[in-house]
VEXLO-112243 format. One record per residue (C-alpha): residue in three letters; x, y, z. Coordinates in nm, 2 decimals. Example, Ala and Ser with C-alpha at 12.3 -4.5 7.8 and 13.67 -1.06 7.14 Angstrom:
 residuo      x      y      z
     Ala   1.23  -0.45   0.78
     Ser   1.37  -0.11   0.71
REM end
This chain:
 residuo      x      y      z
     Met  -1.70  -2.35   3.02
     Ser  -1.72  -2.17   3.34
     Phe  -1.38  -2.28   3.46
     Leu  -1.21  -2.13   3.14
     Arg  -1.39  -1.81   3.20
     Lys  -1.26  -1.79   3.55
     Val  -0.89  -1.85   3.45
     Cys  -0.86  -1.67   3.13
     Pro  -0.88  -1.28   3.11
     Ala  -1.13  -1.15   2.86
     Lys  -0.87  -0.99   2.65
     Leu  -0.70  -1.32   2.58
     Ala  -1.01  -1.54   2.60
     Gly  -0.96  -1.71   2.26
     Arg  -0.59  -1.81   2.28
     Cys  -0.59  -1.87   2.66
     Ser  -0.89  -2.10   2.65
     Phe  -0.73  -2.30   2.37
     Val  -0.41  -2.35   2.59
     Val  -0.60  -2.43   2.91
     Ala  -0.84  -2.67   2.74
     Ser  -0.55  -2.83   2.57
     Leu  -0.38  -2.88   2.90
     Leu  -0.70  -3.03   3.05
     Leu  -0.74  -3.28   2.77
     Ala  -0.37  -3.37   2.81
     Ala  -0.43  -3.45   3.17
     Val  -0.74  -3.66   3.07
     Val  -0.55  -3.86   2.82
     Phe  -0.26  -3.90   3.05
     Val  -0.49  -4.03   3.35
     Ser  -0.68  -4.26   3.11
     Trp  -0.36  -4.39   2.96
     His  -0.22  -4.48   3.30
     Ser  -0.55  -4.65   3.40
     Ala  -0.56  -4.85   3.09
     Lys  -0.20  -4.99   3.15
     Ser  -0.15  -5.34   3.30
     Pro  -0.02  -5.31   3.65
     Asp   0.25  -5.57   3.58
     Thr   0.37  -5.49   3.22
     Gly   0.27  -5.12   3.18
     Lys   0.12  -5.20   2.84
     Met  -0.23  -5.09   2.73
     Thr  -0.50  -5.35   2.79
     Thr  -0.80  -5.16   2.67
     Lys  -0.88  -4.82   2.49
     Pro  -1.12  -4.63   2.72
     Asp  -1.44  -4.51   2.55
     Thr  -1.55  -4.28   2.81
     Ile  -1.39  -4.04   3.06
     Ser  -1.53  -4.00   3.40
     Lys  -1.54  -3.68   3.61
     Arg  -1.29  -3.83   3.86
     Asp  -1.03  -3.85   3.58
     Leu  -1.04  -3.47   3.54
     Pro  -0.81  -3.23   3.72
     Arg  -0.99  -3.09   4.03
     Asn  -1.06  -2.75   3.89
     Ala  -1.27  -2.90   3.63
     Asp  -1.58  -2.88   3.85
     Ser  -1.90  -2.98   3.66
     Glu  -2.03  -3.24   3.45
     Glu  -2.13  -2.96   3.20
     His  -1.77  -2.88   3.16
     Leu  -1.68  -3.24   3.10
     Glu  -1.95  -3.27   2.83
     Glu  -1.85  -2.95   2.67
     Val  -1.47  -2.96   2.66
     Val  -1.39  -3.33   2.60
     Pro  -1.60  -3.42   2.29
     Ser  -1.51  -3.10   2.12
     Leu  -1.13  -3.15   2.17
     Arg  -1.10  -3.53   2.17
     Lys  -1.12  -3.55   1.79
     Ser  -0.82  -3.31   1.74
     Ala  -0.61  -3.42   2.03
     Asn  -0.34  -3.54   1.82
     Leu  -0.31  -3.19   1.67
     Ile  -0.35  -2.99   1.99
     Leu  -0.17  -3.18   2.25
     Pro   0.19  -3.16   2.11
     Asp   0.17  -2.77   2.12
     Val   0.12  -2.79   2.49
     Val   0.27  -3.10   2.65
     Glu   0.40  -3.44   2.54
     Val   0.12  -3.68   2.68
     Asn   0.34  -3.99   2.69
     Asp   0.60  -3.83   2.93
     Asp   0.52  -3.95   3.27
     Asn   0.72  -3.69   3.43
     Asn   0.63  -3.38   3.22
     Leu   0.25  -3.39   3.24
     Pro   0.22  -3.39   3.63
     His   0.48  -3.12   3.65
     Met   0.30  -2.91   3.38
     Tyr  -0.04  -2.95   3.54
     Lys   0.10  -2.89   3.89
     Glu   0.25  -2.57   3.78
     Phe  -0.07  -2.47   3.62
     Asp  -0.28  -2.57   3.93
     Lys  -0.05  -2.38   4.17
     Asn  -0.06  -2.04   3.98
     Pro  -0.27  -2.02   3.65
     Glu  -0.18  -1.66   3.58
     Ala   0.20  -1.74   3.60
     Phe   0.16  -2.04   3.38
     Leu  -0.04  -1.84   3.11
     Lys   0.21  -1.56   3.13
     Lys   0.48  -1.82   3.05
     Lys   0.28  -1.99   2.77
     Ile   0.13  -1.68   2.62
     Pro   0.38  -1.39   2.58
     Glu   0.09  -1.15   2.50
     Phe  -0.05  -1.21   2.86
     Asn   0.21  -0.98   3.01
     Gln   0.13  -0.72   2.74
     Val  -0.23  -0.68   2.78
     Asp  -0.40  -0.46   3.03
     Val  -0.65  -0.70   3.17
     Gly  -0.80  -0.43   3.40
     Ala  -0.82  -0.41   3.78
     Ala  -1.15  -0.61   3.78
     Glu  -0.99  -0.88   3.57
     Lys  -0.69  -0.91   3.79
     Ser  -0.90  -0.92   4.11
     Arg  -1.12  -1.20   3.97
     Ile  -0.81  -1.41   3.89
     Arg  -0.66  -1.37   4.24
     Glu  -1.00  -1.44   4.40
     Asp  -1.05  -1.75   4.19
     Arg  -0.70  -1.86   4.27
     Ala  -0.78  -1.82   4.64
     Gly  -1.11  -1.99   4.61
     Gly  -1.32  -1.68   4.62
     Lys  -1.68  -1.71   4.52
     Lys  -1.74  -1.36   4.40
     Lys  -1.85  -1.33   4.04
     His  -1.74  -1.03   3.83
     Lys  -1.96  -0.95   3.53
     Arg  -1.77  -0.79   3.24
     Lys  -1.92  -0.49   3.09
     Gly  -1.93  -0.38   2.73
     Ala  -1.89  -0.73   2.58
     Lys  -2.10  -0.75   2.27
     Lys  -2.13  -1.00   1.99
     Gly  -1.85  -0.96   1.73
     His  -1.64  -0.75   1.98
     Arg  -1.31  -0.89   2.09
     Lys  -1.34  -0.95   2.47
     Gly  -1.13  -0.72   2.68
     Thr  -1.08  -0.45   2.42
     Pro  -1.28  -0.15   2.53
     Lys  -1.52   0.00   2.29
     Val  -1.54   0.38   2.28
     Ser  -1.75   0.62   2.08
     Cys  -1.57   0.86   1.84
     Val  -1.75   1.19   1.78
     Ile  -1.66   1.32   1.43
     Asn  -1.64   1.70   1.41
     Gly  -1.92   1.72   1.69
     Lys  -2.18   1.58   1.45
     Lys  -2.14   1.21   1.39
     Lys  -2.08   0.93   1.62
     Ile  -1.90   0.60   1.53
     Ser  -1.78   0.30   1.73
     Cys  -1.39   0.28   1.78
     Leu  -1.16   0.07   2.00
     Arg  -0.91   0.19   2.27
     Thr  -0.59   0.00   2.37
     Lys  -0.41   0.00   2.70
     Ala  -0.15   0.26   2.55
     Gly  -0.45   0.49   2.47
     Glu  -0.45   0.44   2.10
     Val  -0.79   0.47   1.94
     Tyr  -0.87   0.26   1.64
     Met  -1.13   0.38   1.39
     Pro  -1.31   0.16   1.14
     Phe  -1.11   0.17   0.81
     Lys  -1.44   0.21   0.61
     Phe  -1.49   0.55   0.78
     Ile  -1.12   0.64   0.72
     Gln  -1.15   0.54   0.35
     Asp  -1.45   0.76   0.28
     Tyr  -1.35   1.05   0.50
     Phe  -0.99   1.09   0.38
     Glu  -1.06   0.94   0.03
     Val  -0.79   0.67   0.06
     Ser  -0.79   0.30  -0.03
     Gly  -0.68  -0.03   0.12
     Glu  -0.70  -0.39   0.07
     Phe  -0.65  -0.68   0.30
     Val  -0.45  -0.98   0.16
     Asn  -0.54  -1.30   0.36
     Asn  -0.28  -1.55   0.47
     Ser  -0.46  -1.82   0.65
     Gln  -0.15  -2.03   0.72
     Gly   0.06  -1.75   0.85
     Ser   0.39  -1.65   0.71
     Gly   0.76  -1.67   0.79
     Lys   0.85  -1.71   1.16
     Asp   0.54  -1.53   1.27
     Lys   0.26  -1.81   1.23
     Asn   0.02  -1.57   1.38
     Asn   0.05  -1.33   1.09
     Lys  -0.26  -1.41   0.90
     Gly  -0.24  -1.15   0.63
     Thr  -0.13  -0.80   0.51
     Phe  -0.33  -0.48   0.48
     Tyr  -0.21  -0.26   0.19
     Phe  -0.29   0.12   0.25
     Glu  -0.27   0.35  -0.05
     Gln  -0.31   0.73  -0.03
     Ser  -0.46   0.73  -0.38
     His  -0.74   0.53  -0.51
     Thr  -0.59   0.52  -0.86
     Pro  -0.23   0.38  -0.96
     Leu  -0.01   0.61  -1.15
     Phe   0.09   0.53  -1.51
     Pro   0.44   0.41  -1.57
     Thr   0.69   0.69  -1.57
     Ala   0.73   0.84  -1.92
     Thr   1.06   0.77  -2.09
     Glu   1.00   0.85  -2.45
     Tyr   0.77   1.05  -2.67
     Arg   0.82   1.00  -3.04
     Val   0.59   1.13  -3.32
     Gly   0.45   0.83  -3.50
     Gly   0.53   0.61  -3.19
     Lys   0.28   0.51  -2.91
     Phe   0.06   0.80  -2.81
     Met   0.16   0.85  -2.44
     Tyr   0.00   0.57  -2.21
     Phe  -0.29   0.50  -2.44
     Gly  -0.17   0.14  -2.50
     Gln  -0.32   0.07  -2.15
     Tyr  -0.67   0.19  -2.26
     Asn  -0.96  -0.03  -2.35
     Val  -1.20   0.21  -2.50
     Glu  -1.44  -0.06  -2.62
     Gly  -1.47  -0.21  -2.29
     Arg  -1.60   0.11  -2.12
     Thr  -1.95   0.10  -1.99
     Arg  -2.04   0.43  -2.17
     Val  -1.95   0.27  -2.50
     Met  -2.27   0.13  -2.63
     Leu  -2.12  -0.08  -2.90
     Ile  -1.87  -0.08  -3.20
     Ser  -2.07   0.05  -3.50
     Gly  -2.10  -0.21  -3.78
     Val  -2.12   0.06  -4.04
     His  -1.82   0.26  -3.92
     Gly  -1.62   0.04  -3.71
     Val  -1.58   0.29  -3.43
     Pro  -1.74   0.32  -3.08
     Val  -2.10   0.44  -3.04
     Ser  -2.14   0.63  -2.71
     Asn  -2.43   0.66  -2.47
     Gln  -2.27   0.89  -2.21
     Trp  -2.49   1.20  -2.28
     Asp  -2.76   1.05  -2.50
     Lys  -2.89   0.70  -2.43
     Lys  -3.01   0.66  -2.79
     Gly  -2.64   0.65  -2.91
     Tyr  -2.41   0.89  -3.09
     Ile  -2.05   0.89  -3.22
     Tyr  -1.82   1.10  -3.01
     Pro  -1.51   1.23  -3.19
     Ile  -1.29   1.22  -2.88
     Gln  -1.39   0.86  -2.81
     Val  -1.31   0.77  -3.18
     Ala  -0.97   0.92  -3.15
     Gln  -0.89   0.75  -2.83
     Tyr  -1.01   0.42  -2.98
     Gly  -0.77   0.46  -3.28
     Leu  -0.47   0.58  -3.07
     Ser  -0.50   0.29  -2.82
     His  -0.51   0.03  -3.10
     His  -0.21   0.20  -3.27
     Ala  -0.01   0.17  -2.95
     Lys  -0.10  -0.20  -2.91
     Leu  -0.02  -0.26  -3.27
     Leu   0.33  -0.13  -3.21
     Asp   0.36  -0.35  -2.93
     Glu   0.26  -0.66  -3.14
     Asn   0.49  -0.56  -3.43
     Gly   0.79  -0.71  -3.26
     Ala   0.66  -1.07  -3.28
     Ser   0.48  -1.25  -3.56
     Asp   0.12  -1.31  -3.52
     Asp   0.11  -1.69  -3.50
     Ser  -0.26  -1.68  -3.41
     Leu  -0.36  -1.55  -3.76
     Arg  -0.55  -1.82  -3.95
     Val  -0.67  -1.76  -4.31
     Leu  -1.01  -1.93  -4.33
     Glu  -1.10  -1.81  -4.69
     Asp  -0.90  -1.62  -4.94
     Gly  -1.06  -1.73  -5.27
     Ser  -0.85  -2.03  -5.32
     Lys  -1.04  -2.38  -5.31
     Ser  -0.75  -2.57  -5.16
     Asp  -0.83  -2.51  -4.79
     Ser  -1.20  -2.44  -4.83
     Lys  -1.42  -2.58  -4.55
     Trp  -1.76  -2.47  -4.66
     Gln  -2.06  -2.68  -4.60
     Val  -2.33  -2.61  -4.86
     Pro  -2.68  -2.74  -4.81
     Ser  -2.91  -2.81  -5.11
     Gly  -3.07  -2.50  -5.26
     Ser  -2.76  -2.28  -5.18
     Lys  -2.46  -2.18  -5.39
     Ile  -2.10  -2.13  -5.31
     Leu  -1.90  -2.04  -5.63
     Tyr  -1.55  -1.90  -5.69
     Gln  -1.54  -1.60  -5.93
     Leu  -1.29  -1.34  -6.03
     Ser  -1.35  -0.98  -5.89
     Asn  -1.44  -0.72  -6.16
     Val  -1.20  -0.48  -5.96
     Thr  -0.90  -0.69  -5.85
     Arg  -0.94  -0.99  -6.09
     Glu  -0.86  -1.20  -5.78
     Pro  -1.09  -1.50  -5.70
     Val  -1.36  -1.42  -5.44
     Val  -1.65  -1.63  -5.31
     Tyr  -2.00  -1.57  -5.45
     Phe  -2.29  -1.69  -5.23
     Asn  -2.65  -1.73  -5.31
     Thr  -2.93  -1.87  -5.08
     Leu  -3.23  -1.69  -5.23
     Glu  -3.36  -2.02  -5.37
     Ser  -3.35  -2.20  -5.04
     Arg  -3.64  -2.02  -4.88
     Gly  -3.78  -2.20  -4.58
     Val  -3.46  -2.39  -4.52
     Ser  -3.31  -2.37  -4.18
     Glu  -2.96  -2.45  -4.29
     Phe  -2.73  -2.20  -4.49
     Pro  -2.37  -2.22  -4.62
     Ser  -2.13  -2.23  -4.34
     Leu  -1.75  -2.19  -4.31
     Lys  -1.59  -2.40  -4.03
     Ile  -1.39  -2.21  -3.78
     Asp  -1.37  -2.41  -3.45
     Glu  -1.16  -2.16  -3.26
     Glu  -1.15  -2.23  -2.88
     Asn  -1.00  -1.88  -2.80
     Val  -1.33  -1.70  -2.79
     Asp  -1.14  -1.37  -2.72
     Ser  -1.06  -1.35  -3.10
     Cys  -1.12  -1.11  -3.39
     Val  -1.30  -1.23  -3.72
     Ser  -1.22  -1.02  -4.02
     Phe  -1.38  -1.04  -4.36
     Asp  -1.46  -0.84  -4.67
     Val  -1.82  -0.84  -4.80
     Lys  -2.02  -0.70  -5.08
     Phe  -2.41  -0.75  -5.07
     Leu  -2.62  -0.79  -5.38
     Ser  -2.95  -0.82  -5.20
     Thr  -3.11  -0.64  -4.92
     Ser  -3.16  -0.97  -4.72
     Ala  -2.79  -1.05  -4.73
     Asn  -2.61  -1.10  -4.40
     Val  -2.31  -1.28  -4.24
     Ser  -2.34  -1.45  -3.90
     Ile  -2.08  -1.58  -3.65
     Val  -2.21  -1.87  -3.45
     Leu  -2.07  -1.94  -3.10
     Ser  -2.09  -2.26  -2.91
     Ala  -2.19  -2.26  -2.53
     Gly  -2.11  -2.52  -2.26
     Asp  -2.49  -2.62  -2.24
     Asp  -2.51  -2.73  -2.62
     Ser  -2.68  -2.40  -2.70
     Glu  -2.56  -2.14  -2.96
     Tyr  -2.53  -1.77  -2.98
     Val  -2.55  -1.59  -3.31
     Leu  -2.38  -1.26  -3.41
     Thr  -2.54  -1.13  -3.73
     Tyr  -2.41  -0.85  -3.95
     Gln  -2.67  -0.74  -4.19
     Ser  -2.72  -0.47  -4.45
     Glu  -3.01  -0.28  -4.29
     Gly  -3.08  -0.13  -3.95
     Phe  -2.85   0.01  -3.69
     Tyr  -2.85  -0.25  -3.43
     Lys  -3.11  -0.47  -3.25
     Lys  -3.15  -0.78  -3.04
     Thr  -3.40  -1.06  -3.12
     Gly  -3.41  -1.30  -2.82
     Asp  -3.14  -1.38  -2.59
     Asp  -2.93  -1.57  -2.84
     Asn  -2.94  -1.37  -3.15
     Met  -2.78  -1.03  -3.17
     Ile  -2.79  -0.81  -3.50
     Tyr  -2.55  -0.55  -3.60
     Gly  -2.63  -0.33  -3.90
     Ile  -2.34  -0.27  -4.13
     Gly  -2.49  -0.05  -4.39
     Pro  -2.59  -0.14  -4.75
     Cys  -2.23  -0.26  -4.85
     Arg  -2.32  -0.23  -5.22
     Glu  -1.94  -0.18  -5.26
     Trp  -1.69  -0.38  -5.06
     Cys  -1.69  -0.34  -4.68
     Ser  -1.41  -0.44  -4.46
     Leu  -1.51  -0.57  -4.10
     His  -1.29  -0.65  -3.81
     Arg  -1.51  -0.77  -3.52
     Asp  -1.39  -0.85  -3.17
     Val  -1.65  -1.13  -3.11
     Met  -1.66  -1.12  -2.73
     Val  -1.69  -0.74  -2.74
     Asp  -1.98  -0.76  -2.97
     Met  -2.14  -1.01  -2.74
     Lys  -2.09  -0.82  -2.44
     Lys  -2.26  -0.51  -2.56
     Phe  -2.58  -0.71  -2.61
     Val  -2.60  -0.94  -2.32
     Ser  -2.72  -0.79  -1.98
     Asp  -2.59  -1.06  -1.75
     Trp  -2.25  -1.09  -1.91
     Asn  -2.06  -1.21  -1.62
     Ser  -2.27  -1.52  -1.61
     Val  -2.29  -1.58  -1.98
     Lys  -1.92  -1.52  -2.08
     His  -1.80  -1.84  -1.90
     Leu  -2.05  -2.05  -2.10
     Ile  -1.91  -1.97  -2.44
     Thr  -1.66  -2.25  -2.54
     Ser  -1.56  -2.18  -2.90
     Ile  -1.63  -1.98  -3.23
     Lys  -1.80  -2.25  -3.41
     His  -1.86  -2.13  -3.78
     Leu  -1.95  -1.84  -4.01
     Glu  -2.27  -1.85  -4.21
     Val  -2.38  -1.65  -4.51
     Arg  -2.74  -1.56  -4.64
     Gly  -2.89  -1.39  -4.93
     Glu  -2.68  -1.30  -5.22
     Gly  -2.33  -1.13  -5.23
     Tyr  -1.95  -1.18  -5.21
     Ile  -1.72  -1.26  -4.93
     Asp  -1.34  -1.27  -4.92
     Asn  -1.03  -1.25  -4.69
     Val  -1.19  -1.43  -4.39
     Thr  -0.94  -1.46  -4.11
     Ile  -0.94  -1.51  -3.75
     Ser  -0.66  -1.38  -3.50
     Glu  -0.61  -1.28  -3.14
     His  -0.65  -0.91  -3.22
     Cys  -0.74  -0.66  -3.49
     His  -0.54  -0.36  -3.38
     Glu  -0.45  -0.24  -3.73
     Gly  -0.81  -0.27  -3.85
     His  -0.94  -0.07  -3.56
     Phe  -0.68   0.19  -3.60
     Lys  -0.74   0.23  -3.96
     Ala  -1.12   0.24  -3.91
     Ala  -1.09   0.53  -3.67
     Ser  -0.86   0.72  -3.89
     Asp  -1.07   0.67  -4.19
     Trp  -1.37   0.79  -3.99
     Met  -1.19   1.11  -3.91
     Val  -1.12   1.19  -4.27
     Arg  -1.48   1.12  -4.37
     Asn  -1.64   1.32  -4.10
     Gln  -1.45   1.64  -4.08
     Asp  -1.66   1.93  -4.15
     Asn  -1.60   2.24  -4.36
     Asn  -1.46   2.43  -4.06
     Gly  -1.19   2.16  -4.03
     Gly  -1.35   2.03  -3.70
     Trp  -1.52   1.72  -3.58
     Pro  -1.84   1.84  -3.41
     Val  -2.01   1.67  -3.11
     Pro  -2.37   1.59  -3.20
     Val  -2.52   1.61  -2.85
     Thr  -2.59   1.87  -2.58
     Arg  -2.33   1.89  -2.30
     Val  -2.45   2.04  -1.97
     Ile  -2.18   2.14  -1.73
     Thr  -2.17   2.26  -1.36
     Ser  -2.54   2.17  -1.26
     Gln  -2.69   2.33  -1.57
     Lys  -2.52   2.66  -1.53
     Leu  -2.33   2.61  -1.86
     Thr  -2.46   2.44  -2.17
     Leu  -2.30   2.36  -2.50
     Pro  -2.57   2.29  -2.77
     Pro  -2.52   2.01  -3.04
     Gly  -2.23   2.09  -3.29
     Trp  -1.98   2.22  -3.04
     Tyr  -1.60   2.15  -3.09
     Ser  -1.35   2.03  -2.84
     Ala  -0.98   2.13  -2.84
     Met  -0.91   1.79  -2.69
     Gly  -1.10   1.62  -2.97
     Gln  -0.91   1.82  -3.23
     Gly  -0.57   1.75  -3.08
     Gln  -0.62   1.38  -3.04
     Ala  -0.77   1.35  -3.39
     Ile  -0.46   1.53  -3.53
     Ser  -0.23   1.30  -3.34
     Leu  -0.42   1.00  -3.48
     Leu  -0.42   1.13  -3.84
     Val  -0.04   1.21  -3.82
     Arg   0.02   0.84  -3.72
     Ala  -0.20   0.71  -3.99
     Tyr  -0.01   0.92  -4.24
     Leu   0.33   0.80  -4.12
     Lys   0.22   0.44  -4.15
     Tyr   0.02   0.45  -4.47
     Lys   0.18   0.75  -4.65
     Lys  -0.16   0.86  -4.78
     Pro  -0.17   1.24  -4.80
     Glu  -0.54   1.26  -4.70
     Tyr  -0.46   1.19  -4.35
     Leu  -0.21   1.48  -4.32
     Thr  -0.44   1.71  -4.52
     Ala  -0.72   1.64  -4.26
     Ala  -0.48   1.71  -3.98
     Gly  -0.39   2.04  -4.12
     Arg  -0.74   2.15  -4.17
     Gly  -0.80   2.08  -3.80
     Leu  -0.59   2.38  -3.71
     Arg  -0.87   2.62  -3.80
     Ile  -1.07   2.55  -3.50
     Tyr  -0.78   2.65  -3.27
     Gln  -0.76   2.99  -3.43
     Lys  -1.13   3.08  -3.36
     Leu  -1.24   3.22  -3.03
     Ser  -1.49   3.01  -2.82
     Thr  -1.73   3.29  -2.84
     Glu  -1.71   3.25  -3.22
     His  -1.77   2.87  -3.24
     Gly  -1.41   2.79  -3.19
     Val  -1.21   2.67  -2.89
     Arg  -0.97   2.94  -2.81
     Ala  -1.02   3.13  -2.48
     Arg  -0.81   3.40  -2.31
     Phe  -0.70   3.40  -1.95
     Leu  -0.67   3.75  -1.81
     Asp  -0.71   3.86  -2.16
     Lys  -0.34   3.78  -2.21
     Phe  -0.28   3.40  -2.24
     Asn  -0.43   3.17  -2.50
     Trp  -0.60   2.86  -2.39
     Tyr  -0.77   2.58  -2.60
     Glu  -1.08   2.46  -2.43
     Glu  -1.19   2.10  -2.40
     Tyr  -1.56   2.25  -2.33
     Pro  -1.56   2.59  -2.50
     Thr  -1.80   2.75  -2.25
     Thr  -1.86   3.12  -2.17
     Pro  -1.71   3.19  -1.93
     Pro  -1.43   2.95  -2.00
     Leu  -1.35   2.66  -1.76
     Phe  -0.98   2.62  -1.84
     Ile  -0.96   2.24  -1.81
     Leu  -0.61   2.12  -1.78
     Asn  -0.59   1.77  -1.92
     Gly  -0.79   1.85  -2.23
     Phe  -0.57   2.16  -2.30
     Ile  -0.25   1.95  -2.27
     Tyr  -0.39   1.68  -2.51
     Ser  -0.46   1.97  -2.76
     Leu  -0.09   2.07  -2.73
     Phe   0.04   1.72  -2.82
     Gly  -0.18   1.73  -3.14
     Leu  -0.02   2.07  -3.24
     Tyr   0.34   1.93  -3.16
     Asp   0.29   1.61  -3.37
     Leu   0.16   1.81  -3.66
     Ala   0.45   2.06  -3.65
     Gln   0.71   1.78  -3.67
     Val   0.58   1.62  -3.99
     Ser   0.41   1.90  -4.19
     Gln   0.56   2.16  -4.43
     Gly   0.49   2.51  -4.53
     Gln   0.21   2.72  -4.38
     Thr   0.07   2.42  -4.19
     Lys   0.40   2.38  -4.01
     Ile   0.43   2.75  -3.93
     Thr   0.08   2.77  -3.80
     Ala   0.10   2.45  -3.59
     Gln   0.43   2.57  -3.44
     Gln   0.29   2.91  -3.34
     Leu  -0.03   2.77  -3.19
     Tyr   0.18   2.52  -2.98
     Ser   0.43   2.80  -2.87
     Asp   0.14   3.02  -2.75
     Gly  -0.02   2.72  -2.57
     Met   0.31   2.63  -2.39
     Lys   0.37   2.99  -2.29
     Ser   0.02   3.00  -2.12
     Leu   0.08   2.65  -1.95
     Lys   0.41   2.75  -1.79
     Val   0.24   3.06  -1.63
     Met  -0.08   2.91  -1.53
     Leu   0.03   2.55  -1.42
     Pro   0.08   2.65  -1.05
     Leu  -0.29   2.75  -1.03
     Tyr  -0.39   2.38  -1.06
     Asp  -0.18   2.28  -0.75
     Ser  -0.40   2.23  -0.44
     Gly  -0.13   2.13  -0.21
     Lys  -0.27   1.78  -0.18
     Gly  -0.37   1.71  -0.53
     Thr  -0.48   1.90  -0.85
     Tyr  -0.77   2.09  -0.98
     Tyr  -0.94   1.96  -1.28
     Asp  -1.02   2.32  -1.40
     Leu  -1.04   2.68  -1.29
     Arg  -1.42   2.72  -1.27
     His  -1.39   2.85  -0.92
     Val  -1.18   3.13  -1.07
     Thr  -1.41   3.22  -1.35
     Ile  -1.76   3.15  -1.22
     Pro  -1.86   3.35  -0.91
     Leu  -1.93   3.16  -0.59
     Ile  -1.86   2.81  -0.72
     Pro  -1.64   2.58  -0.53
     Pro  -1.32   2.43  -0.67
     Asn  -1.34   2.13  -0.89
     Arg  -1.09   1.89  -0.75
     Ala  -0.94   1.63  -0.99
     Arg  -1.03   1.27  -0.92
     Gly  -0.75   1.02  -0.86
     Asp  -0.76   0.90  -1.22
     Tyr  -0.74   1.26  -1.35
     His  -0.46   1.34  -1.11
     Ala  -0.26   1.04  -1.25
     Val  -0.34   1.18  -1.61
     His  -0.21   1.52  -1.51
     Ile   0.13   1.37  -1.38
     Ser   0.18   1.15  -1.69
     Gln   0.10   1.45  -1.92
     Leu   0.38   1.66  -1.74
     Gln   0.62   1.38  -1.76
     Tyr   0.57   1.35  -2.14
     Leu   0.60   1.72  -2.18
     Gly   0.92   1.72  -1.99
     Leu   1.06   1.49  -2.26
     Ile   0.98   1.73  -2.55
     Asp   1.04   2.06  -2.35
     Ser   1.37   2.13  -2.14
     Asp   1.19   2.37  -1.90
     Pro   1.22   2.22  -1.55
     Ile   0.88   2.32  -1.44
     Phe   0.72   2.00  -1.59
     Asn   0.94   1.74  -1.42
     Ile   0.96   1.93  -1.09
     Thr   0.58   1.98  -1.08
     Ala   0.52   1.62  -1.17
     Ala   0.75   1.49  -0.90
     Arg   0.56   1.70  -0.64
     Trp   0.22   1.57  -0.77
     Val   0.35   1.22  -0.74
     Gly   0.44   1.29  -0.37
     Tyr   0.08   1.39  -0.31
     Thr  -0.02   1.03  -0.40
     Glu   0.20   0.91  -0.13
     Gly   0.09   1.16   0.14
     His   0.36   1.41   0.10
     Trp   0.16   1.72   0.10
     Ala   0.27   2.08   0.06
     Pro   0.36   2.23   0.41
     His   0.13   2.46   0.58
     Asn   0.21   2.79   0.77
REM end
């Protein structure tokens, strides 16, 4: 390709070579076409199989060039040639080639507009002129390396006098730095969306790069906050899908966390968020009927699809409590048998929730959900009376659901339960094709077996009931593990309370009370106020800023941290309770809320960094410690929280501050001096 290298400047090597080579092939086809025509008729007599050197333009000066160019372009000639010249035009081709041969640089400037815009450099210009004049001098380009566009000078960028990276410099003096460096250095994000076909009039536009100042998208702008309605933006949360959620407890129906203890524990904040997120999704679903709900077994025999092997029993009996028919099962006499009574499901939507009520009469009793995989294998989810959870082999996962000597209600998202056990989940999830059937073993009762797209109400109620059952005598929901903060400088031993946990639990219980009208939910919410009234130093959550302003601590350390998002969540719990309670509970909730709002309006500017927000004020309360900047996702939370506060409080500080913080995510930083 020496000829192409002579004619084409390095900075346009790719496109220029394409045009020139196409023109050369056009000339070859033209000459061959003429040589194949009958002298008398002008019609084709034969189709040439080979092209000789003499058929090429005179600047194609080597057999190597012939062997390199012609075979590689012959195959796609029909696609390439029309873009350059019409080969069947006797007058056009000689004229085009003559123009090219006379002045290659002028020809290429005409055919490639960018030719005039690129600084090819003095050496390149000299080489073109010499080649046109028949000069023999060879000019070696410097700095061309593999993967680097020819003709675009590479330069070194020295960052703060310490680090060197490779950059590119254009004719106009612009320096282009690798986006990977910019992304990490400035904490921004970007994504390239490819368009291999080009778009619109600009067919050379192969895609679009989307630059974002923030790594995290903002929540939709808050438009309404209603007690009993959706809690803020929690409808977007998928708590059970978080990596730090070990599984959903079979006994309690709430998340088990492994964030601070790998053995697993129930974290009250996580339980509250789980309940609030499903409550919000439940409200979204209430507007439409749940066409996906299928009743598989409700005690009637009409639609029963049980398959009962020999030695097992499936009987319909009246419940001693409700006097409604339920299903009695007994497989104790079928020892050594591999088949057990099964209820056909055949649901292809594997992202479904299976619900059932069960009462075990034997310790060996269990209920299993069997899933089919594409390779004719099966996965089995077993819910048994003993144990916490365990895995036996790659295809059998066991959840302990407690003794269930009284009726237990279970609502299990099948794929969530699967995901928490399977290590290579991304490979396995595509194999599962259907929920095949439900099996029972041992002795017990089962009733109200259903399958649907979701179990939002079951999850919401399970979380609310857990809050009632697990509130301690102080009115709090203690965290059962140690929390270490700021590189082990601050430690909270097991049993600490969180104002954020108290507030979100109260918001959850208020919504449960408004839905089910059961007084135990509102009573538990009222008892939760006691922790707000006790100082952090007295095993409570209340701290003092400048010994003047009350602050409810997410992590009640000494000295206090004054975490912003946890404090605001605690305020919403107080607000919710004040709206629905009566008597002393209402007075106390309203007073605690007013004290907190007074503190927030004074202290809010302290969390503004000019480019983002601070997560807390540890740099104020702990000597010689740097500020703790809020990550993008926490900055988004701060913005949304202020927008919701602006809906329930008329003070303009919330909306004005929220708008400024939105601007930070778009690069509109506070001015400097």
